[in-house]
N, C-alpha and C positions, 0 to 999 in steps of 0.2 A: 504494500500500500504506500509506504513512504517513497519508494522508487517511482511509482506512478505519479505521486504528488510533485516530485522534483521535475519530472518530464513535463507535466502540465504547466507548472510555473515557468519553466524555461521557454516553452512555446508561447505563453502569454507575454513574457518579457520580449521575446523576439518580434512578435507581431506588433506589440506596442511601439517598439523602437522603429520599425519600418514605417508604421503609420505616422508617428511623430515626425520623422525625417521628411516624409512626403508632404505633410501639412504645413510645416514650418519652413520649407525650403525657399530660399531666395537666391537670386542670381548674383553674380559678382557685381553687376551694375546696380542692382537694388541695394546691396550692402553699401556700396560706395555712395550712392545718392542719398540713402537714409542718413549716412554720416554727414554729407554735405548739407542736408536740410537743417542740421544743427547750426549752420552758419547764419541762418535767418535771424533777424533782429527781434522779432516778436512771435508770440505763440500762434497767432492766426497765420502768419506767413509760414511758420514751420509746419502747421497742420495742412495748409494748402500744398506745400511742397511734398509732404508725405503722401497726400492723396494723389498727386500727380505721379509720384514714383509707383504707387500701388497700381495705377491704371496703365502704366507704361509696359511695353513689351520690348524685349531686346533680342537681337540676332546673336548667333554664336560668335560672330566676329566682334560685335559690340561688347559682348560679355568677356571675350578674351582681352580686348583693349582695357576694359575696366579692371580686370585682374592684374594686368601689367602695371597699371597706374594707380592702384589703390593706396599706395603709400605716398606717392608724389603729389597727388591731387588733394589739396587741403583748402580750408577756408582762406588762409592767407594767400595761397597761390591764386585762388579765384579773383582776388582783388586786383591782380595784375593780368590784364587780358593777354599780353604777349607771353607771359610765363605760363598761363593757363593753356595756351595753344599746344605747348609741348608737354606739359605735366598732367593734363587731364584729358579724358576721352572727348571726342568731338561733340558729343551730345550732353556734355556736363551741365548745360544750361537748363536741362529738365529739372534739376534740383534747385533751381532758383539762382544759379550762378550767373 
């Protein structure tokens, strides 16, 4: 009986982990842009930014670009348009940049 209980618990944990990963999954671009939404000055702007990111879809190429630039694209960088061109993905303005 104890062995059966261990197997059942293991199956439940595995299924829960897969379900949680699928439900909470975000793309590299969503992760980056959620971070950039924090650059907004007020709560309404941040909320609007987050809503725009929630609705956005990203191609595999865009997601790859976001992955490459996730550390170089920051709030400070977005203040300098020339620097943002090289440090942030092309569509960084989706996050209010």
